[in-house]
N, CA, C and O atoms as a DFTB+ gen file, in Angstrom:
264 C
 N C O
     1  1       0.790      -1.212      -0.159
     2  2      -0.185       0.104       0.193
     3  2       0.770       1.420      -0.055
     4  3       1.897       1.347       0.435
     5  1       0.530       2.250      -0.551
     6  2       1.353       3.253      -0.510
     7  2       0.868       4.025       0.245
     8  3      -0.357       4.149       0.261
     9  1       1.666       4.758       1.078
    10  2       1.469       5.656       2.300
    11  2       2.101       7.256       1.499
    12  3       3.213       7.509       1.036
    13  1       0.813       8.129       1.603
    14  2       0.897       9.385       1.336
    15  2       1.786      10.166       2.548
    16  3       2.079       9.585       3.593
    17  1       2.138      11.440       2.286
    18  2       2.825      12.524       3.484
    19  2       1.270      13.005       4.103
    20  3       0.149      12.870       3.613
    21  1       1.609      13.463       5.059
    22  2       0.593      13.961       6.131
    23  2       0.483      15.723       5.782
    24  3      -0.312      16.511       6.294
    25  1       1.398      15.977       4.896
    26  2       1.598      17.178       4.805
    27  2       2.128      17.929       3.600
    28  3       3.131      17.408       3.111
    29  1       1.677      19.070       2.983
    30  2       2.441      19.596       1.791
    31  2       3.534      20.222       2.188
    32  3       3.217      20.898       3.167
    33  1       4.484      20.332       1.980
    34  2       5.784      21.324       2.338
    35  2       5.687      22.742       1.383
    36  3       5.614      23.934       1.682
    37  1       5.728      21.889      -0.121
    38  2       5.801      23.246      -1.072
    39  2       4.937      22.976      -2.217
    40  3       4.758      21.786      -2.476
    41  1       4.206      24.091      -3.158
    42  2       3.815      23.954      -4.085
    43  2       4.346      24.794      -5.606
    44  3       4.266      26.022      -5.647
    45  1       4.628      24.375      -6.244
    46  2       5.240      25.426      -7.723
    47  2       4.170      25.563      -8.400
    48  3       3.707      24.469      -8.725
    49  1       3.446      26.639      -8.831
    50  2       2.462      26.866      -9.664
    51  2       3.492      27.637     -11.131
    52  3       4.014      28.730     -10.909
    53  1       3.643      27.142     -12.183
    54  2       4.137      27.814     -13.596
    55  2       3.154      29.325     -13.709
    56  3       1.969      29.516     -13.431
    57  1       3.932      30.007     -14.096
    58  2       2.938      31.225     -14.426
    59  2       3.338      31.914     -15.646
    60  3       4.461      31.562     -16.009
    61  1       2.828      32.717     -16.341
    62  2       2.885      33.113     -17.892
    63  2       3.380      34.441     -17.497
    64  3       4.323      34.979     -18.077
    65  1       2.629      35.068     -16.331
    66  2       2.782      36.665     -16.498
    67  2       3.382      36.637     -14.710
    68  3       2.614      36.537     -13.753
    69  1       4.345      36.710     -14.641
    70  2       5.284      37.008     -13.267
    71  2       4.653      38.412     -12.623
    72  3       3.849      38.251     -11.705
    73  1       4.859      39.334     -12.903
    74  2       4.455      40.305     -12.429
    75  2       2.798      40.411     -11.856
    76  3       2.312      40.754     -10.778
    77  1       2.214      39.930     -13.164
    78  2       0.554      39.811     -12.478
    79  2       0.512      39.077     -11.549
    80  3       0.220      39.624     -10.486
    81  1       0.791      37.446     -11.509
    82  2       1.060      36.481     -10.485
    83  2       1.139      37.071      -9.337
    84  3       0.201      37.208      -8.552
    85  1       2.484      37.523      -9.152
    86  2       3.177      38.322      -7.896
    87  2       2.087      38.982      -7.262
    88  3       1.541      38.655      -6.208
    89  1       1.834      39.915      -7.985
    90  2       0.892      41.153      -7.458
    91  2      -0.641      40.164      -6.667
    92  3      -1.100      40.204      -5.525
    93  1      -1.062      39.352      -7.906
    94  2      -2.283      38.660      -7.332
    95  2      -2.313      37.847      -6.139
    96  3      -3.147      38.096      -5.268
    97  1      -1.449      36.857      -6.005
    98  2      -0.790      36.216      -4.592
    99  2      -0.274      37.422      -3.364
   100  3      -0.675      37.132      -2.237
   101  1       0.236      38.219      -3.419
   102  2       0.457      39.402      -2.370
   103  2      -0.877      39.613      -1.976
   104  3      -1.020      39.604      -0.753
   105  1      -2.010      39.822      -2.708
   106  2      -3.011      40.494      -2.458
   107  2      -3.923      38.820      -2.051
   108  3      -4.610      38.654      -1.042
   109  1      -3.767      38.167      -2.724
   110  2      -4.974      37.260      -1.757
   111  2      -4.077      36.602      -0.192
   112  3      -4.675      36.391       0.864
   113  1      -2.677      36.389      -0.381
   114  2      -2.008      35.502       0.792
   115  2      -1.684      37.001       1.926
   116  3      -1.448      36.785       3.114
   117  1      -1.714      38.363       1.412
   118  2      -1.951      39.393       2.189
   119  2      -0.479      39.759       2.924
   120  3      -0.421      40.455       3.938
   121  1       0.735      39.166       2.237
   122  2       2.128      39.041       2.657
   123  2       2.765      39.296       1.625
   124  3       2.147      39.217       0.564
   125  1       4.138      39.663       1.604
   126  2       5.054      39.616       0.361
   127  2       6.147      38.466       0.413
   128  3       6.482      37.886       1.445
   129  1       6.637      38.232      -0.814
   130  2       7.610      37.085      -0.949
   131  2       8.759      37.391      -0.184
   132  3       9.337      38.473      -0.071
   133  1       9.136      35.769       0.569
   134  2      10.272      35.795       0.874
   135  2      11.435      36.070       0.068
   136  3      12.408      36.745       0.406
   137  1      11.203      35.366      -1.249
   138  2      12.319      35.773      -2.182
   139  2      11.528      36.441      -3.423
   140  3      10.350      36.193      -3.682
   141  1      12.099      37.051      -3.925
   142  2      11.611      38.071      -5.124
   143  2      12.789      38.202      -6.129
   144  3      12.965      39.361      -6.505
   145  1      13.430      37.501      -6.523
   146  2      14.818      37.348      -7.389
   147  2      15.049      36.597      -7.836
   148  3      14.861      35.720      -6.993
   149  1      15.475      36.018      -8.921
   150  2      15.877      34.974      -9.326
   151  2      17.497      34.720      -8.256
   152  3      18.266      35.607      -7.884
   153  1      17.602      33.097      -7.970
   154  2      18.607      32.804      -7.327
   155  2      19.138      31.460      -8.075
   156  3      18.634      30.346      -8.219
   157  1      20.483      32.089      -8.528
   158  2      21.048      31.041      -9.601
   159  2      21.536      29.774      -8.706
   160  3      21.646      29.706      -7.482
   161  1      21.783      28.840      -9.653
   162  2      22.260      27.729      -9.008
   163  2      23.487      28.029      -8.259
   164  3      24.199      29.016      -8.444
   165  1      23.698      26.982      -7.295
   166  2      25.300      27.047      -6.342
   167  2      25.915      26.034      -6.407
   168  3      25.784      25.354      -5.389
   169  1      26.516      25.628      -7.125
   170  2      26.719      23.576      -7.694
   171  2      27.334      23.258      -6.177
   172  3      27.846      24.006      -5.344
   173  1      27.075      21.882      -6.179
   174  2      27.087      21.171      -4.687
   175  2      26.139      21.571      -3.523
   176  3      26.196      21.137      -2.373
   177  1      25.436      22.292      -3.920
   178  2      24.284      22.712      -2.882
   179  2      22.945      22.701      -3.316
   180  3      22.146      22.027      -2.665
   181  1      22.461      23.488      -4.551
   182  2      21.262      23.606      -5.045
   183  2      21.029      23.972      -6.460
   184  3      21.977      24.599      -6.932
   185  1      20.208      23.800      -7.144
   186  2      19.839      24.151      -8.514
   187  2      19.317      25.264      -8.849
   188  3      18.747      25.462      -9.921
   189  1      19.510      26.295      -7.717
   190  2      18.604      27.438      -8.201
   191  2      17.151      27.141      -7.556
   192  3      16.579      26.082      -7.297
   193  1      16.620      29.088      -7.329
   194  2      15.098      28.848      -6.694
   195  2      14.304      29.697      -7.866
   196  3      14.943      30.442      -8.610
   197  1      12.900      29.544      -7.987
   198  2      12.123      30.226      -8.780
   199  2      12.360      31.946      -8.527
   200  3      13.062      32.231      -7.556
   201  1      11.966      32.760      -9.117
   202  2      11.888      34.216      -8.689
   203  2      11.486      34.589      -7.627
   204  3      12.097      35.236      -6.775
   205  1       9.962      34.032      -7.605
   206  2       9.261      34.633      -6.613
   207  2       8.786      33.414      -5.588
   208  3       8.371      32.398      -6.147
   209  1       8.807      33.426      -4.360
   210  2       8.625      32.032      -3.392
   211  2       7.912      33.125      -1.942
   212  3       8.472      34.169      -1.608
   213  1       6.795      32.669      -1.348
   214  2       6.054      32.940      -0.683
   215  2       5.893      31.746       0.541
   216  3       5.598      30.568       0.337
   217  1       6.159      32.358       1.817
   218  2       6.374      31.381       2.945
   219  2       4.952      31.899       3.535
   220  3       4.596      33.019       3.901
   221  1       4.258      30.619       3.485
   222  2       2.762      30.834       4.614
   223  2       2.926      30.645       5.767
   224  3       3.869      29.954       6.151
   225  1       1.915      31.297       6.747
   226  2       1.809      31.078       7.714
   227  2       1.922      29.574       8.742
   228  3       2.360      29.480       9.888
   229  1       1.450      28.685       7.998
   230  2       1.623      26.984       8.101
   231  2       2.848      26.252       7.967
   232  3       3.116      25.098       8.302
   233  1       3.738      27.390       7.255
   234  2       5.213      26.622       6.918
   235  2       5.618      26.329       5.518
   236  3       6.754      26.421       5.053
   237  1       4.088      25.816       4.666
   238  2       4.011      25.804       3.466
   239  2       4.820      26.504       2.240
   240  3       4.510      27.689       2.124
   241  1       5.701      26.088       1.378
   242  2       5.852      27.192       0.613
   243  2       5.243      27.471      -1.154
   244  3       5.182      26.495      -1.901
   245  1       4.981      28.361      -1.476
   246  2       4.542      28.751      -2.776
   247  2       5.273      29.142      -3.360
   248  3       5.909      30.087      -2.893
   249  1       5.594      28.651      -4.686
   250  2       6.788      29.213      -5.444
   251  2       5.978      29.449      -7.052
   252  3       5.130      28.649      -7.447
   253  1       6.336      30.474      -7.732
   254  2       5.828      31.085      -8.953
   255  2       7.066      31.149      -9.823
   256  3       7.667      32.211      -9.989
   257  1       7.529      29.755     -10.502
   258  2       8.059      29.924     -11.247
   259  2       7.949      30.251     -12.636
   260  3       7.062      29.638     -13.230
   261  1       8.670      31.114     -13.343
   262  2       8.144      31.707     -14.627
   263  2       8.259      30.918     -15.721
   264  3       7.858      31.316     -16.815
């Protein structure tokens, strides 16, 4: 039987208009992004991050890759 996780850690929603989506999610979530710029890859550590990341009060992360 497959066991599913009890919680969601992150969700990435690909968007076509990053500026409009960023503004819409700011209004919806009533918070600013914790990352609001491209974060390039750091070899041996991570592959880079989407340009806009919100951290919700519950600890979940919402990323908006363009």
